[in-house]
Backbone bond lengths (Angstrom), bond angles and torsions (degrees), N, CA, C in turn:
res aa  C-N    CA-C-N  psi(-1)  N-CA   C-N-CA  omega(-1)  CA-C   N-CA-C  phi
1 M - - - 1.435 - - 1.544 111.37 -
2 Q 1.336 115.66 -38.49 1.453 119.82 -178.58 1.559 111.23 -62.75
3 T 1.342 116.24 -38.00 1.480 118.84 179.98 1.530 110.46 -72.23
4 S 1.322 117.15 -29.80 1.483 118.24 -179.78 1.526 110.94 -71.67
5 R 1.316 117.81 -22.16 1.474 121.62 175.74 1.495 113.71 -84.70
6 K 1.289 117.45 -16.29 1.469 121.81 -172.36 1.512 112.28 -53.02
7 K 1.358 116.91 -41.56 1.467 121.45 -177.99 1.529 111.30 -62.35
8 L 1.321 116.49 -30.33 1.465 120.55 -175.81 1.547 112.52 -82.49
9 E 1.296 117.56 -22.57 1.456 122.56 -175.10 1.537 111.87 -64.87
10 S 1.351 112.03 144.59 1.444 119.47 179.00 1.554 110.90 -125.96
11 D 1.305 116.04 145.11 1.450 121.21 176.88 1.534 111.18 -71.65
12 H 1.340 114.90 -11.08 1.492 120.08 -177.69 1.516 111.61 -92.29
13 G 1.327 118.55 7.01 1.452 121.34 172.31 1.501 116.59 107.27
14 D 1.298 114.42 177.10 1.470 121.92 -175.71 1.530 114.82 -59.45
15 P 1.360 119.40 -39.51 1.465 116.68 -179.05 1.533 112.26 -60.38
16 I 1.322 117.27 -36.98 1.470 120.61 -179.15 1.529 108.97 -73.44
17 T 1.317 116.60 -36.52 1.465 122.42 177.48 1.533 108.29 -61.07
18 L 1.348 116.42 -45.03 1.469 118.95 179.83 1.531 111.38 -66.06
19 L 1.331 115.89 -36.92 1.449 119.34 176.73 1.515 111.18 -64.90
20 N 1.299 118.08 -40.41 1.488 122.31 176.66 1.522 110.95 -60.71
21 A 1.339 115.23 -44.46 1.456 120.12 179.21 1.520 111.24 -62.65
22 F 1.318 116.99 -42.38 1.476 123.31 -178.97 1.535 109.10 -64.98
23 K 1.320 117.01 -45.21 1.460 120.97 -178.37 1.522 110.52 -63.94
24 E 1.304 117.15 -41.35 1.472 121.01 179.04 1.514 110.14 -68.32
25 W 1.334 118.63 -37.92 1.487 121.28 176.34 1.523 109.26 -60.95
26 L 1.346 117.66 -43.55 1.431 121.03 178.30 1.529 111.28 -59.56
27 E 1.320 115.83 -40.21 1.487 120.43 178.99 1.530 110.25 -64.57
28 V 1.323 117.58 -40.22 1.441 121.30 -179.79 1.525 109.03 -65.29
29 K 1.323 116.94 -43.10 1.456 122.09 178.89 1.523 109.63 -60.17
30 Q 1.318 116.24 -46.07 1.446 122.15 -176.61 1.515 111.67 -65.77
31 E 1.332 115.93 -45.22 1.473 119.81 -179.22 1.547 109.80 -62.68
32 N 1.299 117.38 -41.05 1.465 120.41 -178.94 1.505 112.91 -70.50
33 S 1.344 116.49 -32.65 1.460 118.57 178.87 1.523 110.63 -71.84
34 Q 1.313 117.26 -31.02 1.457 121.35 178.07 1.536 111.64 -73.29
35 E 1.322 116.58 -25.70 1.446 120.64 178.02 1.516 113.56 -87.59
36 Y 1.321 117.36 2.12 1.453 124.14 -178.01 1.521 113.94 58.17
37 R 1.305 116.25 30.92 1.469 119.63 175.24 1.494 108.35 -101.87
38 S 1.296 116.20 174.84 1.468 122.14 179.12 1.527 107.83 -72.00
39 S 1.323 116.20 96.75 1.451 119.05 -175.06 1.506 113.04 -68.12
40 S 1.333 117.97 -31.62 1.464 119.64 -179.69 1.523 110.21 -67.07
41 N 1.348 117.02 -37.74 1.462 119.39 -179.94 1.515 110.69 -68.14
42 S 1.338 118.03 -43.10 1.461 121.59 -177.85 1.553 110.03 -69.48
43 S 1.310 117.95 -41.22 1.447 120.34 177.66 1.490 112.42 -68.17
44 R 1.347 115.89 -32.88 1.461 118.90 176.02 1.532 110.40 -65.02
45 K 1.323 115.56 -41.83 1.473 119.22 178.98 1.533 110.47 -66.80
46 W 1.336 116.87 -39.20 1.472 120.43 176.11 1.522 109.93 -58.13
47 C 1.317 117.19 -46.08 1.477 120.94 179.24 1.522 111.36 -62.55
48 Q 1.279 117.27 -41.42 1.480 120.82 179.07 1.524 109.50 -61.72
49 R 1.354 117.44 -42.11 1.441 120.40 -178.42 1.545 110.07 -65.84
50 K 1.334 117.05 -32.05 1.461 121.88 -179.42 1.532 111.44 -87.73
51 G 1.304 119.00 -8.33 1.466 122.93 -178.17 1.536 111.49 74.04
52 L 1.326 115.82 35.70 1.471 121.64 -178.83 1.510 110.36 -117.92
53 E 1.322 116.50 155.16 1.448 121.86 175.12 1.516 109.53 -94.74
54 E 1.342 116.58 121.37 1.447 120.12 -176.54 1.515 111.86 -63.18
55 Q 1.344 117.39 -30.75 1.457 120.42 -178.98 1.563 111.65 -58.24
56 R 1.315 117.71 -33.53 1.433 121.71 179.34 1.524 110.40 -64.48
57 S 1.309 117.49 -35.04 1.473 121.64 178.44 1.525 110.21 -68.38
58 Y 1.315 115.70 -38.61 1.479 118.00 177.43 1.525 110.65 -66.25
59 E 1.342 116.02 -38.36 1.473 119.62 176.38 1.519 111.51 -65.22
60 M 1.327 117.74 -37.42 1.450 120.65 176.58 1.534 111.71 -65.36
61 T 1.337 116.18 -34.05 1.451 120.20 176.79 1.532 111.66 -63.51
62 K 1.334 114.92 -41.95 1.476 120.27 178.54 1.551 110.39 -67.66
63 L 1.324 117.14 -41.53 1.473 119.04 176.64 1.510 112.58 -63.58
64 R 1.307 115.87 -39.43 1.456 119.97 179.81 1.583 109.92 -61.80
65 A 1.305 116.30 -39.93 1.458 119.71 179.29 1.534 110.43 -68.36
66 Q 1.307 117.01 -37.24 1.487 122.12 177.29 1.508 110.31 -62.94
67 F 1.333 115.25 -46.86 1.493 119.51 -179.93 1.535 109.35 -62.08
68 K 1.313 118.11 -41.98 1.421 121.65 -179.65 1.514 111.93 -59.72
69 D 1.340 115.18 -44.56 1.452 122.17 179.16 1.527 108.93 -62.33
70 L 1.312 117.31 -46.17 1.487 121.78 179.47 1.521 111.72 -58.95
71 L 1.310 115.36 -43.79 1.468 120.20 179.69 1.542 111.27 -64.35
72 Q 1.321 115.79 -41.26 1.462 118.78 178.34 1.527 110.74 -64.48
73 V 1.309 118.54 -43.35 1.473 121.74 177.67 1.528 110.58 -63.35
74 S 1.325 115.68 -42.34 1.438 120.15 178.19 1.507 113.45 -61.18
75 L 1.309 117.10 -44.77 1.458 122.16 178.23 1.505 111.06 -66.37
76 Y 1.327 116.79 -37.53 1.455 119.70 177.33 1.532 111.00 -64.31
77 L 1.359 115.74 -43.07 1.438 119.69 -179.61 1.541 110.97 -66.13
78 S 1.322 116.34 -37.32 1.449 120.49 177.88 1.509 109.04 -64.02
79 Y 1.318 117.47 -40.86 1.466 121.68 179.61 1.524 109.43 -65.11
80 I 1.316 118.59 -43.61 1.457 121.46 -179.69 1.550 109.83 -63.29
81 C 1.286 117.50 -43.42 1.468 122.82 -179.48 1.565 107.88 -63.38
82 Y 1.319 116.74 -40.46 1.465 119.33 -179.90 1.534 111.47 -64.18
83 I 1.309 116.78 -38.75 1.467 122.51 -179.48 1.569 110.08 -67.16
84 D 1.321 115.51 -36.72 1.459 120.90 -177.58 1.506 113.07 -68.10
85 I 1.314 118.74 -18.47 1.469 122.85 -173.13 1.504 110.87 -73.87
């Protein structure tokens, strides 16, 4: 399991390692959905091989969407405040 994670590791620390794992998980999900196979089963197996919990990746997907929404609202509010000046 340790060697299967080696590719994901970063010299810049755990946050970048987690980002690498998330990005690769997204690629696995995308590849499997394009092949019309059961993407959840294949991504689950990928996570097991890497010693990761797939549920954490789903949670990261939700957080990513929330951050995106917050940034869009923030930029919109900044734009509105700029116009009011």
